[in-house]
DRENDO-518744 format. One record per residue (C-alpha): x, y, z. Coordinates in nm, 4 decimals. Last residue first. Example, Ala and Ser with C-alpha at 12.3 -4.5 7.8 and 13.67 -1.06 7.14 Angstrom:
! residues 2
> px/py/pz
> 1.3670/-0.1060/0.7140
> 1.2300/-0.4500/0.7800
END
This chain:
! residues 402
> px/py/pz
> -1.4152/0.5023/-0.2972
> -1.2585/0.2291/-0.0881
> -1.4686/-0.0664/0.0307
> -1.3735/-0.2633/-0.2804
> -1.0240/-0.3160/-0.1349
> -1.1551/-0.5584/0.1298
> -0.9118/-0.6406/0.4110
> -0.7798/-0.2919/0.4675
> -0.4997/-0.2028/0.7079
> -0.3061/0.1185/0.7735
> -0.5717/0.3616/0.6484
> -0.4484/0.6933/0.7812
> -0.6817/0.9148/0.9887
> -0.4431/0.9070/1.2838
> -0.4508/0.5272/1.2740
> -0.7311/0.3575/1.0788
> -0.7837/-0.0176/1.0768
> -1.0099/-0.1998/0.8327
> -1.2019/-0.5288/0.8226
> -1.0977/-0.6525/1.1663
> -1.2815/-0.9611/1.2873
> -1.5699/-0.9159/1.5278
> -1.7697/-1.1990/1.3652
> -2.0249/-0.9465/1.2366
> -1.7469/-0.7498/1.0688
> -1.5316/-0.4970/1.2506
> -1.4039/-0.1527/1.1443
> -1.1312/-0.0190/1.3702
> -1.0565/0.3426/1.4557
> -0.7786/0.5782/1.5626
> -0.8986/0.9146/1.4289
> -0.7754/1.0891/1.7411
> -1.0601/1.2510/1.9296
> -1.1763/1.6012/1.8465
> -1.5282/1.4975/1.7438
> -1.6339/1.1631/1.8949
> -1.5810/0.7935/1.8318
> -1.4243/0.7237/2.1684
> -1.1183/0.5470/2.3112
> -0.8453/0.7980/2.2443
> -0.7526/1.1586/2.3168
> -0.9545/1.2537/2.6247
> -0.9065/0.9119/2.7830
> -0.5303/0.9208/2.7329
> -0.4243/0.8965/3.0978
> -0.2704/0.5523/3.0437
> -0.5545/0.3687/3.2209
> -0.7972/0.5857/3.0254
> -0.6720/0.4386/2.6994
> -0.6966/0.0871/2.8459
> -1.0603/0.1561/2.9418
> -1.1637/0.3168/2.6126
> -1.0122/0.0541/2.3846
> -1.0590/-0.3202/2.4390
> -1.2591/-0.3085/2.7628
> -1.4794/-0.0346/2.6120
> -1.6587/-0.2809/2.3743
> -1.8448/-0.4693/2.6477
> -2.1899/-0.3136/2.6721
> -2.2658/-0.2351/2.3068
> -2.0977/-0.5606/2.2079
> -2.3455/-0.7625/2.4105
> -2.2279/-0.9079/2.7419
> -2.2641/-1.2825/2.7887
> -1.9565/-1.2757/3.0084
> -1.7622/-1.5578/2.8449
> -1.8829/-1.4868/2.4899
> -1.8049/-1.1162/2.5276
> -1.4580/-1.2012/2.6560
> -1.3857/-1.4438/2.3721
> -1.4934/-1.1949/2.1035
> -1.2849/-0.9178/2.2604
> -0.9785/-1.1416/2.2854
> -1.0206/-1.2543/1.9232
> -1.0076/-0.8939/1.8011
> -0.7119/-0.8314/2.0321
> -0.4974/-1.1154/1.9024
> -0.3869/-1.4131/2.1117
> -0.0685/-1.6098/2.0444
> 0.0091/-1.6161/2.4148
> 0.2668/-1.5477/2.6832
> 0.4699/-1.8311/2.8253
> 0.2447/-2.0762/3.0083
> 0.4496/-2.3010/3.2340
> 0.4867/-2.6622/3.1198
> 0.8447/-2.7114/3.2381
> 0.9744/-2.6937/2.8783
> 0.8119/-2.3526/2.8421
> 0.4591/-2.3230/2.7041
> 0.2621/-2.1278/2.4449
> -0.0961/-2.2499/2.3956
> -0.3155/-2.2582/2.0815
> -0.2980/-2.6354/2.0382
> 0.0818/-2.6220/2.0245
> 0.3396/-2.3453/2.0617
> 0.6637/-2.4573/2.2258
> 0.8702/-2.1843/2.3891
> 1.2484/-2.2095/2.4080
> 1.4001/-1.9568/2.6473
> 1.6451/-1.6827/2.5494
> 1.3988/-1.4077/2.6380
> 1.1201/-1.5790/2.4462
> 1.2315/-1.7918/2.1503
> 1.0073/-2.0053/1.9314
> 0.9245/-2.3721/1.8721
> 0.6358/-2.4849/1.6559
> 0.2756/-2.4033/1.5731
> 0.2322/-2.1729/1.2721
> 0.2722/-1.7921/1.2924
> 0.0270/-1.5100/1.3708
> 0.1419/-1.4833/1.7303
> 0.4743/-1.6670/1.7654
> 0.6601/-1.3469/1.8592
> 0.4803/-1.3277/2.1953
> 0.1320/-1.2049/2.2792
> 0.0465/-1.0739/2.6271
> -0.2918/-1.0200/2.4576
> -0.4507/-0.7568/2.6802
> -0.8113/-0.6784/2.7693
> -0.8487/-0.4161/3.0387
> -1.1289/-0.4460/3.2961
> -1.2108/-0.1808/3.5545
> -1.4351/0.0551/3.3589
> -1.6106/-0.2326/3.1817
> -1.7174/-0.3934/3.5076
> -1.4682/-0.4921/3.7786
> -1.6518/-0.7546/3.9861
> -1.8994/-0.8844/3.7258
> -1.6337/-0.8811/3.4561
> -1.3911/-1.0704/3.6776
> -1.6554/-1.3318/3.7555
> -1.7282/-1.3711/3.3847
> -1.3588/-1.4134/3.3095
> -1.3613/-1.6797/3.5822
> -1.6355/-1.8693/3.3991
> -1.4379/-1.8360/3.0746
> -1.1380/-2.0101/3.2335
> -0.8248/-1.7937/3.2467
> -0.4866/-1.8456/3.0799
> -0.6350/-2.0802/2.8205
> -0.9690/-1.9239/2.7198
> -0.7672/-1.6574/2.5313
> -0.8967/-1.3607/2.7305
> -0.5658/-1.2456/2.8803
> -0.6996/-0.9985/3.1391
> -0.5597/-0.6755/3.2833
> -0.7452/-0.5659/3.5947
> -0.7904/-0.2000/3.6843
> -0.7123/-0.0727/4.0338
> -0.8881/0.2010/4.2299
> -1.2112/0.0025/4.2659
> -1.0526/-0.2411/4.5099
> -1.2388/-0.5699/4.5590
> -1.1337/-0.7787/4.2600
> -0.7733/-0.6586/4.2601
> -0.7355/-0.7038/4.6363
> -0.8787/-1.0546/4.6259
> -0.6484/-1.1443/4.3372
> -0.3487/-1.0201/4.5336
> -0.4288/-1.2539/4.8186
> -0.7720/-1.3103/4.9757
> -0.6321/-1.5499/5.2377
> -0.9215/-1.6874/5.4439
> -1.1665/-1.7400/5.1557
> -0.8813/-1.8020/4.9130
> -0.8206/-1.5868/4.6059
> -0.4896/-1.6336/4.4317
> -0.1407/-1.5011/4.4901
> -0.0004/-1.3836/4.1563
> 0.1450/-1.5303/3.8371
> -0.1857/-1.5509/3.6448
> -0.5122/-1.4470/3.8121
> -0.4980/-1.0994/3.6541
> -0.2629/-1.0622/3.3575
> -0.0765/-0.7668/3.5140
> -0.2730/-0.5665/3.7718
> -0.3259/-0.1959/3.7204
> -0.3286/0.1326/3.9157
> -0.0578/0.1106/4.1781
> -0.0954/0.4465/4.3554
> 0.0074/0.4203/4.7196
> -0.3406/0.2964/4.8032
> -0.2956/0.0209/4.5468
> 0.0395/-0.0718/4.7008
> -0.1173/-0.0934/5.0482
> -0.4001/-0.3070/4.9073
> -0.1476/-0.5493/4.7589
> 0.0416/-0.5786/5.0861
> -0.2808/-0.6351/5.2791
> -0.4029/-0.9042/5.0379
> -0.0691/-1.0811/5.0534
> 0.1883/-1.0190/4.7851
> 0.3565/-1.3136/4.6122
> 0.3797/-1.1190/4.2875
> 0.4368/-1.1709/3.9191
> 0.2190/-0.8630/3.8812
> 0.1075/-0.5315/4.0247
> 0.1314/-0.2443/3.7753
> 0.2798/0.0962/3.8551
> 0.2036/0.3602/3.5925
> 0.4925/0.5823/3.4865
> 0.4297/0.9555/3.5122
> 0.7776/1.0391/3.6378
> 0.6886/1.1104/4.0010
> 0.4595/0.8084/3.9983
> 0.7424/0.5785/3.8951
> 0.9688/0.7108/4.1694
> 0.6965/0.6523/4.4302
> 0.6354/0.2982/4.3032
> 1.0113/0.2356/4.3214
> 1.0335/0.3635/4.6779
> 0.7519/0.1282/4.7819
> 0.9134/-0.1601/4.5956
> 1.2413/-0.1317/4.7877
> 1.2204/-0.4753/4.9476
> 0.9771/-0.6910/4.7446
> 0.6131/-0.7006/4.8554
> 0.4981/-0.4752/4.5716
> 0.6001/-0.7189/4.2953
> 0.6521/-0.5145/3.9799
> 0.5048/-0.4428/3.6363
> 0.6191/-0.1085/3.4982
> 0.4147/0.1160/3.2714
> 0.4553/0.4117/3.0332
> 0.8280/0.4238/2.9584
> 0.9478/0.6506/2.6759
> 1.3225/0.6217/2.6215
> 1.6678/0.5765/2.7743
> 1.6099/0.8153/3.0661
> 1.3269/0.5969/3.1966
> 1.5591/0.2965/3.1806
> 1.8298/0.4745/3.3769
> 1.5656/0.5830/3.6282
> 1.4780/0.2170/3.6868
> 1.8429/0.1306/3.7572
> 1.8660/0.4146/4.0091
> 1.5385/0.3059/4.1714
> 1.6496/-0.0550/4.2177
> 1.3731/-0.3004/4.3001
> 1.5038/-0.6457/4.3920
> 1.6230/-0.8735/4.1143
> 1.4925/-1.1318/3.8684
> 1.7562/-1.2138/3.6045
> 1.8041/-1.5820/3.6888
> 1.4279/-1.6358/3.6965
> 1.3802/-1.5794/3.3237
> 1.0168/-1.4534/3.3106
> 0.7790/-1.7251/3.1918
> 0.5843/-1.7293/3.5181
> 0.8287/-1.5880/3.7719
> 0.5964/-1.6230/4.0705
> 0.8132/-1.7238/4.3665
> 1.1101/-1.5226/4.2348
> 0.8859/-1.2170/4.2839
> 0.9230/-0.9240/4.0462
> 1.1595/-0.6336/3.9900
> 1.2752/-0.7303/3.6391
> 0.9987/-0.6939/3.5469
> 0.7441/-0.6337/3.2752
> 0.8529/-0.2879/3.1568
> 0.5715/-0.1523/2.9382
> 0.7203/0.0823/2.6816
> 0.5495/0.3907/2.5447
> 0.2327/0.4569/2.3448
> 0.3441/0.3145/2.0106
> 0.1112/0.3644/1.7124
> -0.0475/0.0726/1.5317
> 0.0462/0.0362/1.1659
> 0.2901/0.1332/0.8923
> 0.4343/0.4649/1.0143
> 0.5422/0.6489/0.7010
> 0.3048/0.9450/0.7401
> 0.4007/0.9718/1.1063
> 0.7683/1.0259/1.0278
> 1.0064/0.7538/1.1522
> 1.3326/0.8687/1.3109
> 1.2250/0.9929/1.6524
> 0.9783/0.7114/1.7202
> 1.2293/0.4518/1.6042
> 1.5084/0.5908/1.8230
> 1.2910/0.6097/2.1350
> 1.1672/0.2542/2.0864
> 1.5239/0.1346/2.0343
> 1.6289/0.3060/2.3576
> 1.3727/0.0975/2.5480
> 1.4949/-0.2290/2.3938
> 1.8584/-0.1355/2.4473
> 1.7883/-0.0525/2.8136
> 1.6227/-0.3914/2.8639
> 1.9267/-0.5728/2.7229
> 2.1659/-0.3552/2.9244
> 1.9833/-0.4245/3.2509
> 2.0016/-0.8012/3.2170
> 1.6618/-0.9583/3.1473
> 1.3043/-0.9707/3.2792
> 1.0863/-0.9153/2.9726
> 0.9950/-0.6060/2.7737
> 0.6556/-0.4930/2.6503
> 0.5793/-0.2817/2.3463
> 0.2849/-0.0663/2.4603
> 0.0199/-0.0571/2.1913
> -0.1983/0.1677/1.9775
> -0.4305/0.1184/1.6786
> -0.5001/-0.2519/1.7244
> -0.7666/-0.3868/1.4887
> -0.6194/-0.7274/1.4102
> -0.4262/-0.6324/1.0987
> -0.3034/-0.3309/1.2946
> -0.1226/-0.5648/1.5353
> 0.0792/-0.7154/1.2507
> 0.1876/-0.3815/1.1041
> 0.2955/-0.2389/1.4406
> 0.4811/-0.5596/1.5257
> 0.6757/-0.5467/1.2011
> 0.7640/-0.1815/1.2586
> 0.8805/-0.2588/1.6116
> 1.0886/-0.5564/1.5019
> 1.2409/-0.3806/1.2012
> 1.3549/-0.0914/1.4217
> 1.5606/-0.3370/1.6266
> 1.5673/-0.4090/1.9997
> 1.4937/-0.7805/1.9539
> 1.3556/-0.7463/2.3074
> 1.0298/-0.6030/2.1702
> 0.9740/-0.9245/1.9768
> 0.9161/-1.0092/1.6095
> 0.8121/-1.3301/1.4316
> 0.4599/-1.2181/1.3425
> 0.3988/-1.1033/1.6984
> 0.5565/-0.9353/1.9979
> 0.5676/-0.8619/2.3692
> 0.2197/-0.7259/2.4335
> 0.0769/-0.5538/2.7406
> -0.0991/-0.2196/2.6925
> -0.3001/-0.3292/2.3878
> -0.5295/-0.0477/2.2693
> -0.7994/-0.1450/2.0180
> -0.9206/0.1225/1.7784
> -1.2377/0.3093/1.8717
> -1.5240/0.1175/1.7156
> -1.6981/0.1119/1.3771
> -1.9383/-0.1774/1.3259
> -1.9863/-0.3400/0.9852
> -2.2635/-0.3953/0.7317
> -2.1749/-0.0864/0.5299
> -1.8471/0.0740/0.6380
> -1.7534/0.2274/0.3014
> -1.4229/0.4120/0.3346
> -1.3715/0.7442/0.1553
> -1.0531/0.8808/-0.0045
> -1.0652/1.2430/-0.1139
> -1.3006/1.5187/-0.2118
> -1.5978/1.4688/0.0175
> -1.9436/1.5418/-0.1228
> -2.1148/1.8422/0.0380
> -2.3470/1.7732/0.3262
> -2.5003/1.4339/0.4090
> -2.8198/1.6050/0.5287
> -2.9314/1.4643/0.8608
> -3.1121/1.1375/0.9364
> -2.7920/0.9427/0.8640
> -2.6255/1.0953/1.1660
> -2.3233/1.3061/1.0639
> -2.0337/1.2902/1.3076
> -1.7676/1.5560/1.2560
> -1.3930/1.6169/1.2628
> -1.2434/1.2984/1.3993
> -0.8732/1.3666/1.4150
> -0.5658/1.2933/1.2029
> -0.5709/1.6304/1.0320
> -0.9329/1.5898/0.9238
> -1.1818/1.3043/0.9420
> -1.5540/1.2841/0.8666
> -1.7742/1.0159/1.0192
> -2.0939/0.9244/0.8344
> -2.4278/0.7818/0.9462
> -2.5470/0.5537/1.2210
> -2.5455/0.5809/1.5989
> -2.5673/0.2825/1.8302
> -2.6537/0.3397/2.1905
> -2.4182/0.3118/2.4829
> -2.5365/0.4416/2.8174
> -2.4005/0.7929/2.8739
> -2.1596/0.9668/2.6412
> -1.9518/0.8475/2.3434
> -2.2274/0.6861/2.1376
> -2.1237/0.3601/1.9774
> -2.0655/0.3387/1.5986
> -2.2460/0.2306/1.2831
> -2.0976/0.3616/0.9583
> -2.2572/0.4053/0.6176
> -1.9662/0.6330/0.5183
> -1.6193/0.6792/0.6631
> -1.4657/1.0112/0.5652
> -1.1548/1.2035/0.4584
> -0.9169/0.9089/0.4640
> -0.5406/0.9399/0.4452
> -0.3360/0.6821/0.2577
> -0.0796/0.4604/0.4389
> 0.2559/0.5176/0.2661
> 0.3052/0.2306/0.0265
> 0.0000/0.0000/0.0000
END
């Protein structure tokens, strides 16, 4: 497609209202300078014909583009590759599944390897003009580790886990844009690290943690605002020991990330999470690794061999190691698990993660003034077209252009 072309309008669209209880609106959406300019309900005059590229949305649903705040890679690429090609390849792949923004996520590793990955993001963002960007935009790095619990490493390389180090963290922040850091709040020095993160606008995320309920609540009160892949790699819910899961489910101040692949979490438990947190407290993530979009086989994750078979990614010891999930599939799985209709559940894939990053006035709504970051879905919730900053970065059906 070359440089992604700019759209001036999306016709015959159906989109969710931005305020109050969701209702479906129908008509045309006009775009200008990378933003949504105007919404024209079909009952009103269509106005003057647009001069430029128009997308026909007939038979589809237009939603704010998906925002994935926790994703390691896809299509053979990984954040830790620390190359421009990896980030560009990831951006293209995610856009094919409706993602318009993402946080490339690192893994527990030696400090220099993490620093290179963060610096690579900074370099790519500085050197690639917006009009040449091939897919989903980058919102800053998500540091998953290395300051996590050795009791709950999950697929994180245990030999590189270390106690929180504020000076080391500040080195990473200086290397490039960091938006989130997953940490274990019970580790010595975690309180100081959460404070340092807050001072620099980095969201603290609870994960890979052996924290008790009280320790988790204390971290939430200090400002921890998300939980990494809720239920996985954290102390579970017991009726006498509520654990980290109990704190996440009961505290309104924290949002719960969820890998909705029907492997990491049973659909019945997804339903429980939805009932406890609602759409404002639930964030769908993929936690996808480089194998996403590729055939079953063996792949690398942080120097570890991961076997992908029957839809699951596992280390040699059987531990789950990320996923091959895509965001369009995650939304479909979550709606099926909860029984929520699309008009109720759509925010968990866009508006809620955008708000979790402080971008709720820029992204996550089909409304005038918002970024023209949009996804067009068919009746099976598969991406038909993806628009980033008004530029058409993915199109499944060429005949929809006019």
